C-alpha positions in Angstrom: 93.2 131.5 29.3 95.2 127.8 28.9 97.8 129.4 31.3 95.4 130.3 33.9 93.6 126.8 33.8 97.2 125.3 34.3 97.9 127.0 37.3 94.4 126.1 39.1 95.1 122.7 38.0 98.7 122.8 39.4 97.5 124.3 42.6 94.6 121.4 43.0 97.0 119.0 42.6 99.6 120.5 45.1 96.2 120.2 47.8 95.8 116.6 46.8 99.2 115.6 47.3 99.7 117.6 50.7 96.1 115.8 51.7 97.6 112.4 50.5 100.8 112.9 52.4 99.0 114.2 55.4 96.6 111.0 55.3 100.0 108.9 54.6 101.7 109.9 57.6 98.8 109.7 59.8 98.2 106.1 58.8 102.1 105.5 59.5 101.7 107.2 62.8 99.0 105.0 63.3 100.6 102.0 62.7 103.6 102.7 64.7 101.7 103.6 67.8 100.0 100.1 67.3 103.0 98.1 67.0 104.7 99.9 70.2 101.4 99.5 72.3 101.6 95.6 71.1 105.5 95.9 72.2 104.5 97.4 75.7 101.4 94.7 76.5 104.3 92.0 75.4 106.8 93.5 77.6 104.5 93.6 80.6 103.2 90.3 80.3 107.1 89.3 80.2 107.7 91.3 83.4 104.6 89.7 84.9 105.8 86.3 84.2 108.9 86.9 85.6 107.7 88.3 88.7 105.3 85.6 89.1 108.3 82.8 88.6 110.5 84.7 91.0 107.8 84.7 93.9 106.8 81.2 93.5 110.5 80.1 93.9 109.9 81.7 97.4 106.5 80.2 97.9 107.8 76.9 97.2 110.8 77.3 99.3 108.7 78.5 102.0 106.8 74.9 101.8 103.7 76.9 100.5 101.9 76.2 97.1 102.1 79.8 95.9 98.7 80.6 97.0 99.6 83.4 99.3 101.2 85.5 96.7 98.2 84.9 94.3 95.9 85.9 97.5 97.9 88.8 98.3 97.7 90.1 94.4 93.7 89.4 94.7 93.4 91.2 97.6 95.9 94.2 96.7 94.0 94.6 93.5 90.8 94.9 95.3 92.0 97.4 97.8 93.8 99.5 95.3 90.8 99.6 93.1 89.1 101.2 96.2 92.2 103.5 97.0 91.7 104.6 93.3 88.2 105.5 93.5 88.1 107.0 97.1 91.7 108.8 96.9 92.4 110.8 93.8 95.2 112.5 95.3 97.2 109.3 94.6 96.5 109.4 90.6 95.8 105.6 90.5 94.2 104.5 87.3 93.3 101.3 86.0 97.0 100.6 84.7 98.4 101.5 88.0 96.0 99.4 90.0 96.9 96.4 88.0 100.7 97.3 88.2 100.8 97.3 91.9 98.6 94.1 92.2 100.9 92.5 89.7 103.9 93.7 91.4 102.6 92.5 95.0 103.8 89.1 93.9 107.3 90.2 94.5 107.0 91.5 98.3 108.6 88.4 99.8 111.1 87.6 97.3 114.1 88.4 99.6 113.1 85.3 101.5 115.0 83.6 99.0 118.1 84.9 101.0 116.8 83.6 104.4 118.4 80.3 105.9 116.1 77.6 105.7 116.3 77.0 109.8 114.9 80.5 110.1 112.5 80.2 107.0 111.0 76.9 107.8 111.3 77.1 111.8 108.3 75.6 113.1 107.3 78.1 115.6 108.0 81.7 116.7 111.3 83.2 115.9 114.1 84.6 118.6 114.5 88.2 118.7 117.9 87.4 116.9 116.1 85.4 114.1 113.6 88.1 113.7 116.3 90.5 112.9 117.5 88.2 110.4 114.2 87.6 108.9 113.5 91.5 108.5 116.2 91.4 106.1 114.4 90.0 103.5 113.2 93.4 102.7 116.5 94.7 101.5 117.7 91.7 100.5 114.6 91.3 98.0 115.5 94.8 96.8 119.0 93.5 96.0 117.4 90.9 93.7 115.0 93.5 91.9 118.1 95.6 91.2 119.9 92.6 89.8 116.9 92.0 87.5 116.9 95.9 86.4 117.5 95.5 82.8 114.8 92.7 82.6 112.3 94.9 84.3 113.2 98.2 82.0 113.9 100.1 85.2 110.7 101.8 84.8 107.8 102.1 86.6 107.4 98.6 87.1 110.8 97.9 88.6 110.3 101.0 90.7 106.9 100.0 92.1 108.3 96.3 92.7 111.1 98.0 94.5 109.2 100.2 96.6 106.7 97.1 97.7 109.5 94.8 98.3 111.3 97.3 100.6 108.5 99.1 102.4 105.4 96.9 102.8 106.6 96.2 106.6 106.7 100.0 107.3 103.9 101.4 109.5 102.4 104.6 109.4 103.3 105.8 112.7 107.2 104.9 111.9 107.4 101.7 113.8 108.0 99.5 110.8 111.1 98.2 109.2 113.8 98.7 107.4 113.7 102.5 107.5 111.2 103.6 110.0 109.5 105.7 107.3 106.4 107.6 108.6 102.9 108.7 106.9 103.1 109.6 103.6 106.8 108.9 103.4 105.5 105.2 102.6 104.8 104.9 99.1 101.1 104.1 98.3 101.9 100.8 96.4 103.7 99.4 99.9 100.9 100.8 101.8 98.0 98.8 100.0 100.1 95.7 99.8 101.0 96.1 103.5 97.5 95.6 104.3 96.6 93.0 101.7 99.8 90.9 103.3 98.6 91.2 106.9 95.1 90.6 106.1 95.9 87.1 104.5 98.3 86.3 107.1 95.4 86.5 109.7 93.1 84.5 107.9 95.4 81.9 107.1 96.8 79.0 109.1 100.6 79.0 110.2 102.5 76.4 112.4 102.3 79.0 115.5 98.6 80.0 114.9 95.1 79.1 113.7 93.5 81.0 111.2 91.4 84.0 112.1 88.1 84.8 110.3 87.8 87.6 107.7 85.5 89.4 110.3 88.1 89.1 113.2 91.2 90.0 110.6 89.1 93.1 109.6 88.5 94.2 113.1 92.1 93.5 114.5 93.5 95.6 111.5 91.2 98.4 112.2 92.0 98.3 116.0 95.7 98.6 115.0 96.6 95.1 116.7 99.0 94.6 113.4 100.8 98.0 113.2 99.5 101.4 112.3 97.9 102.3 108.8 96.9 105.1 106.9 93.5 106.4 108.1 92.8 106.6 104.3 93.5 103.1 103.6 91.5 101.8 106.6 88.4 103.6 104.9 89.2 102.0 102.1 89.5 98.7 103.6 85.9 99.2 105.1 84.7 100.0 101.8 86.3 97.1 100.4 85.3 94.6 103.3 82.6 92.8 101.7 84.6 92.4 98.5 87.6 91.0 100.9 85.6 88.6 102.4 83.9 87.1 99.1 87.3 86.6 97.8 88.7 84.8 100.9 85.6 82.5 100.7 86.4 81.9 97.1 89.9 81.4 98.1 88.8 78.7 100.3 86.4 76.9 98.3 89.3 76.8 95.5 91.8 75.6 98.1 89.4 72.6 99.1 88.1 71.6 95.8 
């Protein structure tokens, strides 16, 4: 009888030990996951700070305060949010929307390699000057590649690269630097392209006055700033009120 009881107690202890071991392992996995998540969040903050710093250097060289970068990021986040809702085929979740908005700050980083005589020219560029200005897309990619180890060469780096290189491509293939057409253009670059054009239109430049948000919207929709994806234009229509609200807030922030 004692032998039987001893066997039962042994099996019971084995089960309890197995349960304890499983719980302990689950706790260790949960702890490690939490640590990795915090490290990933910290890495993302570092990436965003690097991107913001680089983009602000370009803006200061361009005699701007950095407001253009901030506004493009704002419009990018708004438009990307509508794309995520309306176009599930692009598989944009909240994380992707935030990443595209943050990486949008790097869209003009290549301008740091453009000479002051062209970058700061108070008027329209000649054809030759414009050809040089267009190289800011590929020059920017070279800078991003040099930052590859810092940007971890993952989604963040890839998205920054795509935005920098392709945000001047147009849906009908008339853009630059590669003349990509249609969905050959990465969706992140398509989104930033619309945001960048919209902000350029509603902003005053040395060679033009600012258009109203309504004028900017209609100019884009009519194709006066190049061809954009019909899906992106539908999303812009959805986002129009949000764009105009943010444009008004930006104007008020600038004047205060």
